[in-house]
BAFI-3210 file (N, C-alpha, C; in Angstrom, 3 decimals, decimal comma, padded with zeros to 6 digits):
// residues 259
n [1|2|3|4|5|6|7|8|9|10|11|12|13|14|15|16|17|18|19|20|21|22|23|24|25|26|27|28|29|30|31|32|33|34|35|36|37|38|39|40|41|42|43|44|45|46|47|48|49|50|51|52|53|54|55|56|57|58|59|60|61|62|63|64|65|66|67|68|69|70|71|72|73|74|75|76|77|78|79|80|81|82|83|84|85|86|87|88|89|90|91|92|93|94|95|96|97|98|99|100|101|102|103|104|105|106|107|108|109|110|111|112|113|114|115|116|117|118|119|120|121|122|123|124|125|126|127|128|129|130|131|132|133|134|135|136|137|138|139|140|141|142|143|144|145|146|147|148|149|150|151|152|153|154|155|156|157|158|159|160|161|162|163|164|165|166|167|168|169|170|171|172|173|174|175|176|177|178|179|180|181|182|183|184|185|186|187|188|189|190|191|192|193|194|195|196|197|198|199|200|201|202|203|204|205|206|207|208|209|210|211|212|213|214|215|216|217|218|219|220|221|222|223|224|225|226|227|228|229|230|231|232|233|234|235|236|237|238|239|240|241|242|243|244|245|246|247|248|249|250|251|252|253|254|255|256|257|258|259]
n.u [074,996|077,081|076,542|077,001|079,705|080,735|080,171|082,061|084,209|083,219|082,843|085,457|086,581|085,195|086,172|088,849|088,661|087,657|089,796|091,747|090,689|091,349|091,661|089,426|089,987|092,703|093,923|095,974|095,524|092,796|090,470|087,797|084,543|081,531|078,845|079,914|080,672|082,606|082,340|081,383|083,555|085,478|084,375|084,538|087,269|088,167|089,245|089,348|087,092|087,738|090,520|091,200|090,213|091,875|094,368|094,104|093,532|090,868|088,003|085,303|082,011|083,338|083,057|083,355|084,429|083,607|086,255|088,221|091,332|092,231|094,347|094,804|095,387|097,016|097,695|100,332|101,729|104,647|106,503|109,312|112,248|115,020|118,137|117,278|117,064|115,776|116,308|116,833|114,365|112,826|113,982|113,281|110,496|110,311|109,827|110,451|112,646|112,161|109,401|108,448|109,578|108,256|105,624|105,811|107,020|109,842|113,427|116,066|118,096|117,488|117,095|115,451|113,316|113,467|110,695|109,077|106,190|105,668|104,204|103,756|103,688|101,437|102,526|101,933|101,563|101,967|099,015|098,149|097,834|094,682|093,387|092,894|089,682|087,865|087,277|085,469|082,527|082,073|080,350|077,589|075,550|072,147|070,170|069,853|069,106|069,111|070,722|068,735|068,831|071,539|073,889|073,865|074,710|074,818|077,100|075,888|074,694|072,243|070,144|070,303|070,659|071,545|071,230|068,924|067,393|066,246|063,455|061,332|057,878|057,562|060,048|062,859|064,571|067,800|069,997|072,762|075,037|076,087|074,267|072,286|068,796|067,858|066,070|062,751|060,268|056,979|055,673|057,245|057,575|059,029|060,447|058,665|057,849|060,517|063,757|066,386|069,682|072,206|075,709|077,868|080,720|079,911|078,721|075,923|073,051|070,398|067,141|064,650|061,242|059,877|057,576|056,836|057,918|060,105|061,450|062,076|062,338|065,486|066,235|068,845|070,636|072,115|074,573|073,054|070,661|067,077|065,378|063,169|060,486|060,435|058,883|056,699|056,353|056,000|057,353|057,853|057,569|057,422|058,087|060,813|064,018|065,299|068,533|070,797|073,948|075,468|077,894|078,796|076,425|076,473|075,859|077,161|078,578|077,201|078,317|081,046|081,519|080,271|080,724]
n.v [039,688|039,300|041,335|043,615|043,350|043,721|046,386|048,341|047,765|048,537|051,276|052,021|051,449|053,274|055,659|055,454|055,583|058,160|059,657|059,004|060,214|062,845|065,985|068,577|071,087|071,346|070,267|070,490|069,851|068,910|066,521|066,751|065,792|064,025|066,194|068,307|071,806|074,734|076,808|075,425|073,713|075,651|076,816|074,707|074,338|076,719|078,731|081,453|081,341|082,598|082,704|080,006|079,550|081,222|080,055|077,673|078,268|078,672|079,831|082,207|080,810|079,531|076,680|073,255|069,831|066,421|064,435|066,190|067,669|069,911|072,565|073,770|076,831|077,515|079,766|079,944|080,294|081,275|081,219|082,902|081,346|081,038|081,732|081,407|082,432|084,597|083,569|080,885|080,056|080,388|078,436|076,181|076,034|075,935|078,185|081,054|083,499|086,171|086,339|085,888|088,094|090,229|089,720|090,193|092,613|092,763|093,531|093,132|091,717|089,467|089,403|088,574|088,738|087,343|085,476|086,745|086,775|085,305|085,554|082,941|082,791|081,118|078,613|077,917|075,847|077,290|077,546|075,593|077,243|077,833|076,598|078,726|080,048|078,786|080,723|080,089|078,213|074,634|073,039|070,795|068,467|069,420|067,680|064,362|063,814|063,552|065,903|068,166|070,556|072,576|075,098|078,237|081,056|084,066|086,483|088,926|088,639|087,428|084,466|080,994|080,757|078,752|075,285|072,770|070,185|066,879|065,540|063,691|064,135|065,929|065,141|065,350|068,405|069,520|071,600|072,974|073,810|074,864|077,533|080,581|081,398|083,797|084,623|084,136|083,162|082,884|083,239|083,690|084,728|083,171|081,089|080,245|078,879|079,619|079,470|081,270|080,974|082,245|082,043|083,338|085,551|086,547|084,463|082,705|080,527|079,327|077,945|076,683|076,258|074,836|072,658|072,904|074,902|074,433|075,843|078,878|082,467|083,638|081,267|079,016|076,707|073,474|071,815|069,607|069,559|069,592|071,926|072,268|070,853|069,087|070,315|071,707|074,452|077,903|078,496|075,883|072,849|070,302|068,164|069,434|070,692|073,870|074,981|077,330|079,072|081,864|084,481|087,325|088,367|087,669|085,228|081,886|079,070|076,114|073,624|073,951|074,028|071,988|068,630]
n.w [051,199|049,399|047,540|049,092|049,514|046,969|046,490|047,608|045,911|043,386|043,817|044,240|041,739|040,151|041,226|040,511|037,711|037,410|038,355|036,485|034,259|034,485|036,153|035,787|036,830|036,912|034,650|031,713|029,202|027,227|026,140|024,059|024,931|023,927|023,397|024,837|025,276|024,402|026,271|028,495|029,052|029,643|031,957|033,813|033,841|034,815|033,290|031,017|028,275|025,866|026,033|025,800|023,248|021,674|022,180|020,852|018,267|017,495|015,764|015,895|015,786|017,947|018,057|019,088|018,651|019,344|020,557|019,828|020,643|023,102|024,120|027,361|028,494|031,230|033,880|036,017|039,378|041,274|044,229|045,223|046,383|048,701|047,216|044,605|041,164|038,597|036,052|036,613|037,600|035,329|033,692|035,112|034,808|032,088|030,560|028,630|030,041|029,416|029,000|031,593|032,839|031,568|032,372|035,071|035,467|035,664|035,573|033,105|034,315|035,735|038,403|041,383|044,309|047,607|048,598|046,817|044,772|041,769|038,546|036,331|033,033|030,785|028,570|025,285|022,421|019,280|017,399|014,507|011,482|010,124|007,041|004,269|003,635|000,929|-002,029|-003,903|-004,161|-003,769|-006,085|-006,392|-008,270|-008,583|-009,198|-010,506|-013,102|-016,771|-019,005|-020,637|-022,038|-022,764|-021,557|-023,129|-023,691|-025,459|-026,956|-026,599|-024,184|-024,094|-024,406|-023,368|-020,030|-018,288|-017,325|-018,355|-016,661|-016,848|-015,070|-012,807|-011,917|-008,920|-007,952|-005,713|-005,357|-004,933|-002,913|-004,521|-003,307|-000,035|001,460|001,668|001,480|-000,728|-002,568|-003,694|-005,909|-007,115|-009,436|-011,732|-015,070|-016,899|-015,454|-013,572|-010,478|-008,464|-006,882|-005,322|-004,260|-002,126|-001,992|-001,012|-001,564|-004,018|-005,418|-006,720|-006,984|-009,079|-009,169|-011,101|-012,476|-010,536|-008,792|-006,234|-003,522|-000,855|001,052|002,974|002,785|003,795|005,009|005,949|004,158|003,646|001,554|-000,688|000,650|000,605|-001,443|-002,916|-005,002|-008,053|-011,055|-013,587|-013,850|-014,975|-018,222|-018,930|-020,785|-019,981|-017,108|-015,497|-014,387|-014,155|-013,870|-012,726|-012,501|-011,027|-011,019|-009,388|-010,364|-013,032|-015,556|-015,356|-016,952|-015,948|-016,499|-016,304|-013,648|-012,246|-010,980]
ca.u [076,380|077,928|076,318|077,679|081,149|081,092|079,925|083,308|085,028|082,672|083,146|086,889|086,823|084,686|087,108|090,050|088,361|087,529|091,136|092,457|090,122|091,949|090,902|089,181|090,513|094,167|094,452|096,509|095,068|091,465|089,868|086,377|083,607|080,267|077,929|080,592|080,850|083,794|082,022|081,309|084,929|086,137|083,848|085,090|088,726|088,488|090,032|088,466|086,844|088,479|091,925|091,309|089,995|093,090|095,454|093,870|093,232|089,444|087,328|083,899|081,411|084,085|082,477|084,307|083,890|084,012|087,544|089,178|092,243|092,398|095,329|094,226|096,501|096,916|098,672|100,791|102,462|105,806|107,052|110,775|112,923|116,405|119,106|116,712|117,157|114,737|116,677|116,673|112,927|112,368|114,454|112,509|109,151|110,366|109,245|111,508|112,671|111,600|107,954|108,240|109,943|107,184|104,431|106,021|107,690|111,232|114,441|116,714|119,181|117,028|117,075|114,152|113,424|112,982|109,286|108,321|105,262|105,793|103,269|104,418|102,752|101,186|103,194|101,099|102,103|101,207|098,086|098,353|096,948|093,611|093,453|092,060|088,351|087,817|086,459|084,474|081,879|082,143|078,965|077,164|074,351|070,915|069,317|070,675|068,530|069,943|070,656|067,861|069,279|072,749|074,140|074,117|074,579|075,521|077,949|075,046|074,147|070,968|070,260|069,942|071,650|071,724|070,979|067,630|067,631|065,025|063,058|059,991|057,060|057,790|061,394|063,514|065,588|068,747|070,903|074,022|076,080|075,519|074,027|071,069|067,746|067,729|065,039|061,673|059,227|055,960|055,025|058,180|057,018|059,818|060,859|057,586|058,296|061,976|064,491|067,752|070,533|073,458|076,782|078,978|081,733|079,302|078,199|074,512|072,463|068,971|066,421|063,371|060,208|059,515|056,161|056,633|059,109|060,077|062,254|061,550|063,336|066,385|066,664|070,206|070,570|073,398|074,702|072,258|069,383|065,955|064,887|061,895|060,101|060,455|057,585|056,758|055,804|056,616|057,155|058,293|056,609|057,436|058,727|062,262|064,611|066,262|069,566|071,746|074,980|075,853|078,975|078,639|075,192|076,656|075,705|078,339|078,197|077,267|079,171|082,433|081,604|079,734|081,611]
ca.v [039,882|039,410|042,651|044,592|043,186|044,266|047,821|049,099|047,559|049,360|052,666|052,216|051,475|054,546|056,708|055,297|056,089|059,617|060,211|058,825|061,111|064,174|066,960|069,753|072,300|071,419|069,698|071,436|069,359|068,326|065,894|067,104|064,672|064,229|067,111|069,410|073,084|075,445|077,550|074,463|073,294|076,794|076,970|073,652|074,511|077,973|079,532|082,178|080,640|083,279|082,305|078,655|079,682|081,797|079,083|076,541|078,746|078,533|081,037|082,291|080,835|078,718|075,344|072,172|068,543|065,288|063,876|067,265|067,877|071,334|073,013|074,659|077,714|077,872|080,712|079,453|081,244|080,706|082,056|082,829|080,788|081,492|081,279|081,302|083,573|084,616|082,671|079,514|079,772|080,244|077,129|075,148|075,941|075,832|079,402|082,067|084,492|087,435|086,297|086,065|089,474|091,111|089,471|090,624|093,904|092,585|094,028|092,075|091,075|088,202|089,513|088,447|088,888|086,245|085,579|087,414|085,875|085,552|084,950|082,145|082,776|079,824|078,369|077,105|075,650|078,110|076,706|075,510|078,183|077,200|076,844|079,850|079,678|078,898|081,835|079,542|077,031|073,367|072,768|069,441|068,492|069,533|066,546|063,417|063,556|063,891|067,292|068,353|071,731|073,094|076,540|078,837|082,514|084,716|087,625|090,054|088,331|086,733|083,037|080,098|081,073|077,648|073,988|072,165|068,798|066,067|065,084|063,152|065,013|065,985|064,728|066,296|069,297|069,727|072,747|072,582|074,176|075,489|078,958|081,115|081,705|085,250|084,925|083,178|083,683|081,878|083,556|084,201|084,395|082,140|079,963|079,862|078,881|079,549|079,783|081,744|080,815|083,003|081,212|084,186|085,944|086,845|083,259|082,395|079,482|079,542|076,692|077,091|075,320|073,985|072,435|073,360|075,430|073,892|076,700|080,221|083,528|083,722|079,942|078,577|075,310|072,814|071,105|068,393|069,690|069,865|073,298|072,258|069,650|069,333|070,481|072,297|075,803|078,822|078,134|074,502|072,003|069,010|068,287|069,630|071,664|074,823|075,261|078,332|079,565|083,246|085,081|088,778|088,568|087,271|083,773|081,027|077,762|075,103|072,491|074,209|074,028|070,752|067,466]
ca.w [051,630|048,210|046,945|049,931|049,313|045,659|046,418|047,739|044,718|042,313|044,126|044,022|040,292|039,632|041,643|039,696|036,371|037,490|038,495|035,208|033,256|034,616|036,927|034,946|037,452|036,803|033,410|030,725|027,900|027,400|024,963|024,061|024,999|023,232|024,052|025,518|024,589|024,863|027,492|029,595|029,363|030,268|033,315|034,677|033,931|035,468|032,346|030,096|027,010|024,794|026,141|025,237|021,806|021,069|022,301|019,947|016,922|017,191|015,291|016,290|017,126|018,909|018,190|019,269|018,255|020,178|020,176|019,583|021,764|023,366|025,101|028,368|028,867|032,647|034,425|037,313|040,215|041,967|045,302|045,154|047,559|048,893|046,226|043,264|040,258|037,576|034,958|037,091|037,667|033,945|033,223|035,811|034,246|030,633|029,993|028,429|031,119|028,936|029,226|033,030|033,149|031,099|033,190|036,458|035,506|036,100|034,639|032,314|035,062|036,300|039,856|042,045|045,756|048,421|048,951|045,750|044,069|040,340|037,600|035,287|031,896|030,136|027,286|024,399|021,076|018,323|016,624|013,059|010,806|009,352|005,608|003,833|003,160|-000,530|-002,518|-004,822|-003,585|-004,494|-006,490|-006,740|-009,095|-007,808|-009,582|-011,270|-014,428|-017,928|-019,437|-021,796|-022,777|-022,129|-021,424|-024,449|-023,605|-026,562|-026,619|-026,173|-022,872|-024,204|-024,659|-022,265|-019,002|-017,347|-017,936|-018,013|-016,265|-016,843|-013,736|-012,654|-011,086|-007,472|-007,536|-004,819|-005,915|-003,841|-002,964|-005,141|-002,343|001,155|001,290|002,264|000,518|-000,885|-003,557|-003,944|-006,787|-007,443|-010,707|-012,715|-016,386|-017,579|-014,613|-012,663|-009,084|-008,493|-005,648|-005,521|-003,078|-002,085|-001,436|-000,602|-002,544|-005,310|-006,075|-006,509|-007,831|-009,360|-009,399|-011,656|-012,919|-009,406|-008,487|-004,858|-002,851|000,509|001,929|003,161|002,692|004,944|005,469|005,641|003,724|003,406|000,289|-000,768|001,358|-000,302|-001,504|-003,630|-005,730|-009,498|-011,694|-014,924|-013,774|-015,932|-019,623|-019,168|-021,484|-019,299|-015,796|-015,624|-013,474|-014,707|-012,873|-013,185|-011,583|-011,315|-010,217|-009,479|-011,144|-014,427|-015,670|-015,532|-017,481|-014,871|-016,901|-015,906|-012,186|-011,679|-011,162]
c.u [077,311|077,792|077,038|079,192|081,598|081,010|081,202|084,215|084,555|082,972|084,607|087,223|086,362|085,631|088,375|089,840|088,284|088,887|091,888|091,973|090,714|091,043|090,691|089,801|092,021|094,720|094,922|096,166|093,751|090,979|088,364|085,517|082,316|079,368|078,583|080,666|082,092|083,516|081,945|082,686|085,649|085,674|084,451|086,587|089,108|089,363|089,065|088,328|087,627|089,944|092,144|091,156|091,241|094,222|095,327|093,458|091,785|088,863|085,890|083,035|082,051|083,455|083,596|083,621|084,412|085,318|088,620|090,024|092,516|093,517|094,633|095,359|096,382|098,038|099,050|101,482|103,610|106,293|108,554|111,355|114,367|117,303|118,573|116,929|116,027|115,031|116,494|115,218|112,366|112,748|113,621|111,143|109,132|109,731|110,373|111,447|112,032|110,090|107,633|108,521|108,833|105,953|104,563|106,748|109,116|112,188|115,138|117,782|118,781|116,957|115,644|114,382|112,859|111,532|108,426|107,437|105,250|104,670|104,088|103,452|102,611|101,930|102,301|101,783|101,298|100,305|098,430|097,353|095,920|093,774|092,488|090,723|088,294|086,883|085,375|083,849|082,170|080,702|078,748|075,873|073,098|069,926|070,145|070,140|069,459|069,730|069,793|068,330|070,448|072,806|074,481|073,844|075,433|076,327|077,134|074,384|072,824|071,200|069,874|071,016|071,807|071,584|069,599|067,851|066,299|064,735|061,673|059,187|057,335|059,092|061,991|064,577|066,491|069,566|072,248|075,219|075,401|075,349|072,745|070,083|067,577|066,649|064,041|060,644|058,254|055,362|056,013|057,695|057,751|060,045|059,792|058,005|059,815|062,567|065,889|068,506|071,785|074,512|077,990|079,945|081,158|078,685|076,741|074,114|070,962|068,342|065,008|062,496|059,736|058,001|055,838|057,961|059,039|060,985|061,598|062,685|064,162|066,850|068,123|070,143|071,975|073,394|073,881|070,918|068,279|065,549|063,543|061,634|059,959|059,038|057,732|056,108|056,549|056,344|057,610|057,178|056,506|058,093|060,238|062,721|065,541|067,245|070,568|072,731|075,341|077,035|078,959|077,526|075,352|076,562|077,026|077,867|078,317|078,180|080,611|082,603|081,093|080,692|081,156]
c.v [040,075|040,786|043,725|044,534|043,811|045,781|048,644|048,953|048,436|050,826|052,977|052,299|052,784|055,679|056,660|055,847|057,608|060,269|060,144|059,812|062,506|065,117|068,208|071,029|072,449|070,943|070,792|071,007|068,653|067,755|066,101|065,837|065,033|065,151|068,285|070,652|073,765|076,188|076,614|073,992|074,409|076,986|075,942|073,826|075,773|078,868|080,202|081,424|081,266|082,882|080,918|078,714|080,195|080,787|077,936|076,963|078,593|079,870|081,032|081,496|079,877|077,341|074,314|070,858|067,451|064,694|064,916|067,493|069,372|071,571|073,978|075,556|078,212|078,825|080,249|080,560|080,521|081,700|081,835|082,338|081,278|080,898|081,185|082,591|083,487|083,656|081,211|079,107|079,562|078,881|076,011|074,946|075,823|076,997|080,417|083,135|085,811|087,484|086,509|087,512|090,443|090,967|090,039|091,956|093,831|093,216|092,848|091,312|089,726|088,214|089,430|088,495|087,678|086,487|086,246|086,398|086,242|084,865|084,203|082,044|081,384|079,759|077,467|076,981|076,476|077,228|076,720|076,427|077,430|077,534|077,961|079,333|079,826|080,007|081,354|078,300|075,785|072,965|071,289|069,526|068,557|068,406|065,667|063,109|063,976|065,350|067,378|069,505|072,347|074,614|077,112|080,335|083,150|085,906|088,812|089,808|087,609|085,254|082,239|080,175|079,998|076,330|073,515|070,679|068,056|065,566|064,471|064,095|064,820|065,332|065,791|067,101|069,720|071,005|072,286|072,907|074,818|076,986|079,390|081,501|083,223|085,623|083,797|083,852|082,554|082,103|084,182|083,791|083,254|080,908|079,554|079,985|078,674|079,985|080,246|081,611|081,671|082,166|082,035|084,469|086,118|085,661|083,014|081,208|079,723|078,194|077,057|075,938|074,404|073,838|072,972|073,837|075,029|074,670|078,071|081,234|083,567|082,385|079,692|077,091|074,779|072,129|069,820|068,468|070,095|071,331|073,376|070,929|069,997|069,434|071,057|073,690|076,723|078,376|076,715|073,696|070,615|069,216|068,363|070,643|072,579|075,173|076,246|078,706|080,979|083,640|086,576|089,141|088,255|085,748|083,076|079,678|076,716|073,929|072,686|074,165|072,743|069,589|066,606]
c.w [050,442|047,583|047,732|049,720|048,014|045,621|046,602|046,536|043,577|042,548|043,881|042,549|039,687|039,983|040,812|038,298|036,375|037,589|037,187|034,169|033,334|035,363|036,089|035,505|037,292|035,463|032,451|029,311|028,115|026,077|025,049|024,032|024,281|024,045|024,757|024,633|025,145|026,165|028,694|030,027|030,103|031,706|034,256|034,878|034,691|034,616|031,382|028,778|025,865|024,818|025,552|023,717|021,107|021,074|021,307|018,541|016,521|016,756|015,782|015,315|018,120|019,125|018,313|018,938|019,169|019,647|019,923|020,836|021,922|024,377|026,058|028,887|030,305|033,055|035,831|038,099|040,901|043,012|045,364|046,472|047,594|047,818|044,809|042,476|039,236|036,447|035,357|037,160|036,269|033,390|033,843|035,176|032,717|029,922|029,792|029,512|030,689|029,177|030,700|033,424|032,760|031,994|034,595|036,590|036,000|035,100|033,977|033,079|035,637|037,808|040,387|043,555|046,470|048,825|047,893|045,030|042,595|039,563|036,551|034,113|031,297|028,817|026,459|023,054|020,100|017,478|015,141|012,381|009,971|007,879|005,233|003,307|001,648|-000,971|-003,469|-004,216|-004,418|-004,806|-006,799|-007,557|-008,227|-008,097|-010,511|-012,664|-015,559|-018,336|-020,700|-022,675|-022,027|-022,093|-022,793|-024,385|-024,702|-026,065|-026,123|-024,818|-022,898|-024,500|-023,430|-021,187|-017,932|-018,062|-017,479|-017,795|-016,213|-015,429|-013,806|-011,765|-009,598|-007,025|-006,622|-005,577|-004,760|-004,028|-003,507|-004,260|-001,148|000,937|001,978|001,172|000,447|-001,900|-003,707|-004,841|-007,100|-008,826|-011,699|-014,111|-017,075|-016,723|-013,603|-011,214|-009,076|-007,152|-006,029|-004,200|-003,229|-001,370|-001,005|-001,722|-003,951|-006,020|-005,693|-007,387|-007,929|-009,716|-009,857|-012,109|-011,789|-009,270|-007,094|-004,303|-001,385|001,467|002,020|003,024|003,975|005,471|005,075|005,321|003,481|002,053|000,326|-000,060|000,381|-000,238|-002,236|-004,295|-007,210|-010,063|-013,094|-014,922|-014,740|-017,347|-019,953|-019,829|-020,866|-017,927|-015,977|-014,583|-014,256|-013,593|-013,454|-012,091|-012,007|-010,434|-010,472|-010,466|-012,631|-014,520|-015,939|-016,012|-016,368|-015,218|-016,481|-014,395|-011,544|-011,912|-012,312]
res [m|m|r|r|a|f|r|p|l|l|l|g|a|a|l|l|l|a|t|a|a|g|n|p|a|t|e|t|e|h|v|v|q|e|g|e|t|l|s|g|i|a|n|r|a|g|v|e|a|v|a|i|a|v|a|n|g|l|a|e|p|y|s|v|q|a|g|q|k|l|t|i|p|r|q|r|t|h|t|v|k|a|g|e|t|g|f|g|i|a|l|r|y|g|v|p|f|q|m|i|a|i|a|n|g|l|d|d|s|g|t|v|k|l|g|q|k|l|i|i|p|a|m|v|t|p|p|v|k|a|q|a|t|p|t|e|p|y|f|r|r|p|h|d|g|k|i|l|l|g|y|a|v|r|a|d|g|k|g|h|d|g|i|d|i|a|a|n|p|l|d|m|v|r|a|a|a|s|g|s|v|i|g|i|s|h|h|n|p|r|l|g|r|m|v|t|l|d|h|g|n|g|w|r|t|v|y|g|h|l|a|r|i|t|v|k|m|g|d|v|v|k|t|g|e|r|i|g|l|a|g|h|s|g|d|a|k|r|t|e|l|h|f|g|i|q|h|n|r|k|p|v|d|p|a|t|r|l|p]
***
């Protein structure tokens, strides 16, 4: 009997929570929940995903994150009643009359007809412009060992075009910045097993003397992700990592880019 008595209370509480959460079909603001996608939110809201993306300044691939607050740009309608004017309707909905006029093909006088069905355009707050994407990656050290040999490129372009970092056999070698694998060599005369990553805007990094390569051509890696294991392939006399940075195929001193 006690269980039966509690059941209506539990159902009532669940209904109250569902109501408080907001109706996806009518809400004008939505807080993204864990696991939700923009397309799923758009389907439940009955609004085009592209319209939501534009209203919130989202760029392709239109990814959203849990806790993110989205404006849902809903288009409403209004049937004109006796004595109403276009300007009065605009004031009621808080939408500039010019927007209503454009959406409904009205003239500038604000004249509307009794029973006329008007489209009330959605008003959204202009999204904050996203910060410009940096043109230079933020590089981190690919290994924490001490520097054995520094950068020393001469005016003629020859010399040591990177830094050599001390490592223990099979230490993890990390990507210095996010990028894609555009080069793999297993028999480079100088660097032995080596990997080249592309970071966009002409920036590349090179990792040489590896014992093993753990990525494949075309792989996309994130900063700090393993790309290989330290070794002494090529002309290395001991276990070490050769690390180089290039911009537009010209070597850059890693010391000026690493923290």
